Structures are given as structure tokens and as C-alpha cells.
N, C-alpha and C positions, 0 to 999 in steps of 0.2 A: 561124598563119594567114599566107598569102602576101600580099605587097603587089603592086599593079600600078598603072600610070599610064595614064590615058586618053590616047588619041592626039591628040584635038582640043584639049581644055582643059588637058591635062597635070596634071590633078588626081590626087592619090595616094589610093588606096582600099585598104581591108582586104578581101581576098576572103573571103567567107563565104556560107553557105547563105541567110542572111537578107538579104543585100544586094539591094536593088531590090525587095524584097517589101513589100506593104502591111501585113503583120502582122495582117490581119483576114480573109483568104481562108480559107474552111472547108477546102478541099482541102489548101492549104498547111499550115495549122495541124495538121491530122490526120496529116500526113506527117512532122512533125518527129521525128527520132530522138533521144529524150531518154534520157540515160544514167541509171544507178541514182542515186537521190537521195542526196546527201551527208548523213550523219547525224553531227552534231558531238557529241551527248551521248546515245548509245544506252543508257547505263546510268542515266540520270536519270529520276526520276518527277515528273511535274507533278501537284500536288495542289491542286485548287480548293476553298477553304473558303467555303461559302455565306454571304452577308451576312445575309439575313433568317433563314435556317434555323439558323445557328450563331452568328455574331458578335453579332447583335442580342440573343441570349439571355443575353449576359453571362457572368459567371464560371461559372455552373452548366454551360454547354455548352462554353465555350471553353477553360477551364483544364484540364479532363481531356484535351482534344485536344492542347493544348500539351505536357502531360506525356508523352503517347504519342508525339508527334513527336520530342521531345527524346531519348526512348529509342531511336527508330528510326534516328537519324542515324548511328549506328555501323555499321549494316548496309546502309543505303539512302541514295543521293544523292537529295535532295529539293529541289524549288523550289516555293514556296507562292504561289498566285495567289488574290487576294481579290475577293469580290463587293461589291456596294453595299448591298443590303438595304432596310430600311424607310425610311431617310433618302433614298435615291435615289428611291424611289417618291413620297415627299413632294415632293421638288424637281421630279420629273417632272410631278406634278399641277399645281403652281404654274406651271411653264413652259408646259404645254399650255393652261392657262386664259388665260395672257397671249399665246398665239399665237406662242411662240418656234419658230424653224425647228428641224428635226431635228438639224442640226449643233450648235446651241447646247445642245440637250437632251443630246446625247452628251457635250459638254464638262462639263456639270453633273454627269452621272452619273460621269464620271471622277474628279471631285474627291472624291466620297463613297467610291469604291473606294480612293482613295489614303489617306483617313483610316483605313480599316480595315487597310490595309497597314501604316500606321505603328503602329497598336495591336498587331497581331500581331508585327511586327518587335520592338517593345519587349518583349513577353512572351517572345520567343524569344532576345533578346539574350544571356542567360547561356549559351545553348547554340550560339552562333554565328550567330544571326539577323542578317541584314543587309538593309536596304531597297535594292532595285534598281529602276531605271527602265528604260524601253524602250531608251534609249541605252546602257544598261549590259550588254546581252545579250552583246557581244563579251568582256566581263570575266568571264562566268560560269565559264569554265574555271579562272581564277585563284581565284575564290571557292570552287569545289568542292575545289580542291587544298589549300586552307587549312581545309577542314572546315566551311565556312560553310553556312548555310541561307538562300539568297536568298528574299526576299519581294517580289513585284511585284504592283502593282494589276492587276486583271483586264480592265479596259476596253481594247479594242483601240485603237490610235492613229489611228483614222479622224478623230476629232475633228470639226472643221467640215466635213470631206468625208465624213461618215457617209453610207452608202447610204440611199436613200429607200425607204420601205415603202409598199405599196399599201393596207395595212390600217389604219395609224395613223401619227401623227407621231412615235411613239416610235422610238428607234434600234433596228433589228432585230439589230444586232451589239453585244451587251453583254458582260458579264463571263464568261459561259460560253463564248462564241465566242472571247474573248480568251485564255482558258486553253487552249482547243483549238488555236488558231493558234500559241500559244507552243510547245506540245508538238510541233506539226508542223514548225515552222521549226527547232527544236532537234534534231529527229530523236530525240525522247525515247523511253524504254522504254514508257511508258504514261501515260494521262491519267485521273485519278480525280477524280470530283466528290463532295464531301462535303456531303450534304444532311441534312434532318431526317425523311426517309421512307426506308423500306427499299429503294426503287428506283423503277423505272418501273411505272406502273399504267395501266389502260385509261381512267381518269379521275382527277381530283384526289381522293385518298382523304380529304382534310380536308373536302371538300364531299360526296362520295359514298362512304359507308362500304361500299358494295357493289361498288366498283371492284375489278377482278381484277389481281393482281400478275403482272408479266411478267419472269421471270428472265433470259431471253435472247431477242433478236430481231435480225434483220438490218435495216440501215437501209432497204433496199428494202421490206421488209415493213411497217416502221413508217410509212414515207411513204404506202404504199398504204392503211394503216388510217385515216389522216387523223383522228387522235384529237382530241377537243375541247380537251384540255389536255395539256401535257407537263411533265415535271420539269426539262427542259433547254430552252434556246432553240431554236426551230425551225430557225434558220439553220445550226445545227451539222449537221443531217441532210444538207444539200447539201454542206457542207464535207467531212464524213466520206465521202460517196460519191465525192468527187474526191481524197481524200487519197493521199499517196504514202508517208508514214511511219507515221502513226497509223491503225491498221486497226480499232480498237475503242475505246470508252470504257466506263468502269465507274462506276456510281452506287451509293453506299453511304450508310448511315445513320450519321452521325457522332455521334449521341446515344447510340449503343451502344458502350461501351468495347471496344477490341480489333478493331473492324471494319477500321480503316485498316491495322493490322498484318497482319491476315489477307489483305486485298486486295493489299498490297505483297508478301506472300509467295506470291502466285499463286493464292490460293483464290478460288472463285467466290462472292463475297459480293455481295449486292444484285443489281443488274441489269447486264447487259452488252449494249450495242448494237454490233454488228459490221458491218464494211463488206461482208463476204460471208456 
């Protein structure tokens, strides 16, 4: 970029397209010529392990998944993201009853997600598991080159500055959103959500046994359907519609052995929500 000096004040400026713009003008923003988004880790898979659906079930659900992940590390680069689960719901209930602001509730949820990250890191430690924080993202390349499996808590780092929701005081951006944003900023290969259901349904199958299974749907179709319940956080839909790197997410049943292996190998397991 060229430098130039004002005639009157003699101030030195960096000449750029954004100089002198308000950065909020609609016409200006739509006219920005954005280059292809840089993808730092296009061969890495972000795997989100559900808190309530997997971790909270203990050894019966978690240990077989740990064994499967340990066997996959030779063929696939993985980063594990963790959910909060039942304990986060408990602390949310207490915080809401006490009238805590959304930002405080978000920080509380983060602490539970970190506990689950520590549990999973410990279980994966014989296979290269290493606990990573948000500030460690620039170190991921070094971790992968050494054959490590980074484990990071899923709560996005909005913390006290969590976005406010019109519907409730609960933070709208929780661990599902955090896993998706991690995959997007890394330019990851894919983002897989490991849950305790076969995928996306027209309603919560735990409550409504007549809910229909949805193997594939676009984000536009899903938003138009306006379903009563979803297996992932609703904020993901807006993010997926605007994403530049991650063009789909996959939801699989982690209680069925081999599902994660099949998904990483490119099979259509569970449900796929795509951008287009």
C-alpha cells in the first residue's frame, strides 16, 4: 500500500480502499472485493463431542469413542471440541433464577465445557491428546506435526460480550457454534457433530417418536421449515449461510460404533446440512 501526506496537516496516511469510509455503509460493504479465504488447515477435521449426549453418559458412551478416535489418528488429523452437557444446564438454571446477565451465564457455561475438555484430554493423553485453549490456535500446526490430538472447549470466546437473544437470557452462541466457528477460522476440511441421535429430525425424537428423519437438507430449507426443535444450536444456521470455508455440517450418532470412522472417510452417515 502506498503512503501519502496531507498537504495541510502534513499527516502521513496509508492509502487504501477503506480509508475515509465509515465501514457501515451498505453499498460500500457490498462492493468490497474479498479474495479467496485463506485456509490454514484444509486437511483437519473438527469433531464436536456432545456434552449431554456423549460425555455425561460416562464410560459406556465415551470410552468406545476414545478408542475409535485413537485408531483414526493415523489416517486423519483431528481436533476435538467439547460440549457442556447436563452440568451446564444446571448452572444455567441457577444463574437464570438469580437474574444473571447473559454474559455471566456464558462464562459459567465455558467453565463446564472446559471440564469436559480436561476429561477427554486425559483419556486421549496416551494417544497424543493435548488440551488447547483459544489462544493456542496459532500453535495447532506444531501440534499436528507432532501427531497430537488437540482438545479445545467448545464455548466461543464471547464471554462477557456474548450476543443478546430476543428469546431468552441464555447465550445463543454455545458449544455447537464454537465448534463451527473453530472449523471456519481454521479452514478445516469438515465439521462433524457427535450426538446421541441418528441426526436431524422434524422434531425431538426423544419427545416425539413420530418425528421424521432428515438425511440431507440445505440451510435455506431448514430455516424456512422453522422447526420447533433442532439437534444443533439455531445460531449455526445463520453462520453456515454466511460461511466461506465450511459449506456443510454433518451430524452423527456417536453411540453407534464406527459412525465417526465412516463419516471421516466420506460416507453419508447421519444428517448433512449444507449451505447450498
